[in-house]
C-alpha positions in Angstrom: 20.4 4.3 32.2 18.3 5.9 29.5 14.6 6.3 30.4 12.6 4.0 28.1 9.5 6.2 28.2 11.5 9.2 27.1 13.2 7.2 24.4 9.7 6.2 23.1 8.7 9.8 23.0 11.9 10.8 21.3 11.3 8.2 18.6 7.8 9.4 18.0 9.0 13.0 17.7 11.8 12.0 15.3 9.3 10.2 13.2 6.7 13.0 13.2 9.1 15.9 12.8 7.3 18.1 15.3 6.3 18.1 19.0 2.7 18.8 18.0 2.3 15.9 15.6 4.1 13.5 18.0 1.8 14.7 20.8 -1.3 13.8 18.7 0.1 10.3 18.2 1.1 9.9 21.9 -2.0 11.6 23.3 0.1 14.1 25.1 0.2 17.9 24.9 2.8 19.7 22.8 4.4 21.2 26.0 4.6 17.8 27.7 6.4 16.3 24.7 8.8 19.2 24.6 9.6 18.9 28.3 10.3 15.2 28.0 12.7 15.8 25.1 14.5 18.6 26.9 14.8 16.4 30.0 16.2 13.6 27.8 18.8 15.9 26.2 19.9 17.2 29.6 20.2 13.7 31.0 22.5 12.5 28.2 24.3 15.8 27.7 23.6 16.2 23.9 21.2 18.2 21.7 19.0 15.9 19.7 17.1 18.4 17.6 17.7 21.7 15.9 14.6 23.8 16.6 13.3 25.7 13.6 10.1 27.7 13.0 9.2 25.1 10.3 9.8 22.1 12.5 12.5 19.9 14.0 15.7 18.6 12.4 17.7 15.8 14.0 21.3 16.6 14.9 24.0 14.1 14.1 23.7 12.7 17.6 19.9 12.7 17.2 20.2 10.7 14.0 22.4 8.1 15.8 19.9 7.7 18.6 16.9 7.6 16.1 18.5 4.7 14.2 19.2 2.9 17.4 15.7 3.5 18.8 14.2 2.3 15.5 16.2 -1.0 15.8 15.2 -1.5 19.4 11.5 -0.9 18.9 11.4 -2.9 15.7 13.0 -5.9 17.5 10.6 -5.5 20.5 7.6 -5.4 18.1 9.0 -8.5 16.3 9.3 -10.4 19.6 5.8 -9.3 20.6 4.6 -10.8 17.3 6.5 -14.0 17.9 5.2 -14.4 21.4 1.6 -14.0 20.1 2.5 -16.5 17.3 3.7 -19.0 19.9 0.1 -19.5 21.1 -0.6 -21.3 17.7 -4.2 -20.0 17.6 -5.8 -18.3 14.7 -6.9 -15.4 16.8 -5.9 -11.9 17.7 -4.8 -8.8 15.7 -3.6 -9.1 12.1 -2.4 -6.0 10.1 -2.3 -6.6 6.3 -1.1 -4.0 3.8 -2.5 -4.2 0.3 -2.6 -2.1 -2.9 -5.6 0.2 -2.7 -7.6 -1.1 -5.6 -7.1 -4.8 -4.8 -8.1 -4.1 -1.2 -11.2 -2.1 -2.0 -12.5 -3.9 -5.1 -11.5 -7.5 -4.4 -10.6 -8.2 -0.8 -13.0 -5.9 1.1 -16.1 -7.6 -0.4 -14.8 -10.9 0.9 -14.4 -9.8 4.5 -17.8 -11.0 5.6 -16.7 -14.5 4.6 -13.5 -14.1 6.6 -15.4 -12.9 9.6 -17.8 -15.8 9.3 -15.1 -18.5 9.0 -12.5 -16.9 11.4 -14.3 -14.6 13.8 -11.4 -14.4 16.3 -9.0 -12.8 13.8 -9.1 -9.0 14.3 -8.1 -7.8 10.9 -6.8 -4.3 10.1 -6.4 -3.8 6.3 -4.1 -0.9 5.2 -5.1 0.2 1.7 -2.0 1.9 0.4 0.2 1.7 -2.7 3.3 2.4 -0.6 5.5 -0.5 0.3 5.3 -1.0 4.1 8.4 -2.3 6.0 7.3 -5.7 7.3 10.6 -6.2 9.1 9.9 -3.1 11.3 6.3 -4.4 11.9 4.6 -1.7 10.0 2.3 -4.6 9.1 2.3 -8.3 9.8 2.0 -9.3 6.1 1.3 -7.9 2.7 -0.4 -8.5 -0.6 2.0 -7.0 -3.2 1.9 -6.6 -6.9 5.7 -6.6 -7.1 7.9 -9.7 -6.7 9.6 -9.2 -3.3 13.4 -9.0 -3.5 14.2 -9.1 0.2 15.5 -12.6 1.2 14.0 -12.3 4.7 10.5 -12.4 3.3 8.5 -15.5 2.6 6.5 -15.2 -0.5 3.6 -17.1 -2.1 2.3 -16.2 -5.5 -1.5 -16.0 -5.3 -2.5 -15.3 -8.9 -1.8 -13.3 -12.1 -3.9 -10.3 -13.0 -4.6 -9.7 -16.7 -5.4 -6.4 -18.3 -7.1 -5.0 -21.4 -7.8 -1.7 -22.9 -11.4 -0.6 -22.4 -14.0 2.2 -22.5 -17.7 2.6 -21.8 -20.1 1.8 -24.5 -21.5 5.4 -24.2 -18.1 6.8 -24.7 -17.4 4.7 -27.8 -20.8 5.6 -29.2 -20.1 9.3 -28.8 -16.4 9.4 -29.7 -16.0 6.3 -32.0 -14.0 3.1 -31.5 -10.2 3.4 -32.0 -8.9 0.9 -34.5 -5.3 0.8 -33.2 -3.1 2.3 -30.5 -2.2 5.3 -32.6 -5.8 6.3 -32.8 -5.8 6.9 -29.0 -4.0 10.2 -29.7 -7.5 11.4 -30.8 -9.2 10.1 -27.6 -9.1 11.0 -23.9 -6.8 8.5 -22.2 -7.0 8.0 -18.4 -3.8 7.0 -16.5 -1.7 7.2 -13.4 0.3 10.3 -12.3 4.0 9.7 -12.9 5.1 11.0 -9.5 2.6 8.9 -7.4 3.4 5.6 -5.7 2.3 3.0 -8.2 0.5 -0.2 -7.2 2.4 -2.2 -9.8 5.2 -1.7 -12.4 4.5 0.4 -15.5 0.9 1.6 -14.7 1.0 3.9 -17.8 1.9 1.1 -20.2 -1.0 2.3 -22.4 0.5 5.8 -22.8 3.9 4.4 -23.7 2.5 1.9 -26.2 0.3 4.6 -27.9 3.3 7.0 -27.9 1.4 9.6 -25.9 3.6 12.0 -24.0 2.0 12.5 -20.6 3.9 15.7 -20.1 2.6 17.5 -23.2 -0.6 15.7 -24.1 -3.8 17.7 -23.4 -6.4 14.9 -23.8 -5.4 13.0 -20.7 -6.9 12.5 -17.2 -4.7 11.3 -14.4 -5.9 9.6 -11.2 -3.7 8.0 -8.4 -6.2 5.2 -7.9 -7.0 2.3 -10.2 -10.4 2.1 -8.7 -10.8 5.8 -9.5 -9.8 5.1 -13.1 -12.4 2.4 -13.3 -15.1 4.7 -12.1 -13.9 7.4 -14.6 -14.2 4.8 -17.4 -17.6 3.8 -16.2 -18.8 7.4 -16.4 -17.6 7.7 -20.0 -14.6 9.9 -19.3 -12.3 8.1 -21.6 -10.1 5.0 -22.5 -7.9 3.1 -20.0 -6.1 -0.1 -19.4 -7.8 -2.0 -16.5 -7.7 -5.4 -14.9 -10.0 -7.9 -16.5 -11.9 -8.6 -13.2 -12.8 -5.0 -12.9 -13.9 -4.7 -16.5 -16.2 -7.7 -16.0 -18.0 -5.9 -13.1 -19.8 -3.6 -15.5 -21.6 -4.8 -18.6 -21.5 -1.3 -20.0 -17.7 -1.3 -20.3 -16.4 -2.8 -23.5 -12.9 -4.3 -24.2 -11.3 -2.7 -27.2 -8.0 -3.2 -29.1 -7.7 -6.9 -28.3 -4.3 -7.1 -29.8 -3.0 -4.5 -27.3 -2.3 -6.7 -24.3 -0.1 -5.3 -21.5 2.1 -7.7 -19.5 0.2 -9.3 -16.7 0.9 -8.5 -13.0 1.6 -11.2 -10.4 0.1 -11.0 -7.0 2.0 -12.2 -4.0 1.3 -12.8 -0.3 4.5 -12.0 1.7 5.4 -12.0 5.4 8.7 -12.0 7.4 10.6 -15.3 7.8 10.5 -15.0 11.6 6.6 -15.0 11.4 6.6 -18.4 9.6 5.0 -20.1 12.6 2.1 -17.6 12.9 -1.2 -19.4 12.8 -3.0 -16.1 12.0 -0.9 -15.5 9.0 -1.1 -19.1 7.8 -4.9 -19.0 8.2 -5.2 -15.7 6.3 -3.0 -17.1 3.5 -5.2 -20.2 3.1 -8.2 -17.9 3.0 -6.6 -15.8 0.2 -5.8 -18.9 -1.8 -9.4 -20.1 -1.5 -11.0 -16.8 -2.6 -8.4 -16.3 -5.5 -10.0 -19.4 -7.0 -13.4 -17.7 -6.9 -12.3 -14.7 -9.1 -11.5 -14.7 -12.8 -8.4 -12.5 -13.0 
């Protein structure tokens, strides 16, 4: 029978791509991890990794075992969550993944209220624009700015985020106020890198609407953070399209080109169907619905 501890170490190595990085995750030395993998290979009679100077590459047999191990540990994690849910108490760990700017500018300032009302929930908030795999328990639930398409996810629309084009009053005083979208070609426009994970669809709507080619334009600034773009606008770096609730945070930021309105973005709270009985998730969802009503999006 395959050793479960060695299988756990193998899975960590396959995920990390090296003995060293896996050892850091597992709190083991590189040599200890390497020995465990060699012992596992000997016990099952197959080579699981091609060893290269630049790292490790799974063999065909290694890929097969990696996929099986992922399924096994994913199911174990799911069962662990269901066992915790069965207590029907709003207590214990809760991992939420949320787009970076929503987490840092809207949700994080509300956490004192959450702690006051639900002190037994041990919240971990992952601020990342990547889409985490909830089915594999990379997180318990998510706040997403995309409509989920997976049928196994329960979704609840929280609100709709509206956007407008804006710039700081100091910038407009120095550079002039554009009269239409085409005028933006004579201004510095701040946007999102094309190759970065985007928090919502079409983050560079303003560039497309103004017919600015991000590949050739020289008067652009790109930041892979909506909050970073907001700070750049505050400093007078240029023009951007930002959520209304962020614009409202600074009286020195002015909305311009009111006729240029990008499509709004819907915000959803999602979690796996098998976690539908989780008291922690239900409590957090109710908390989100309450604080949504306190913000003018």
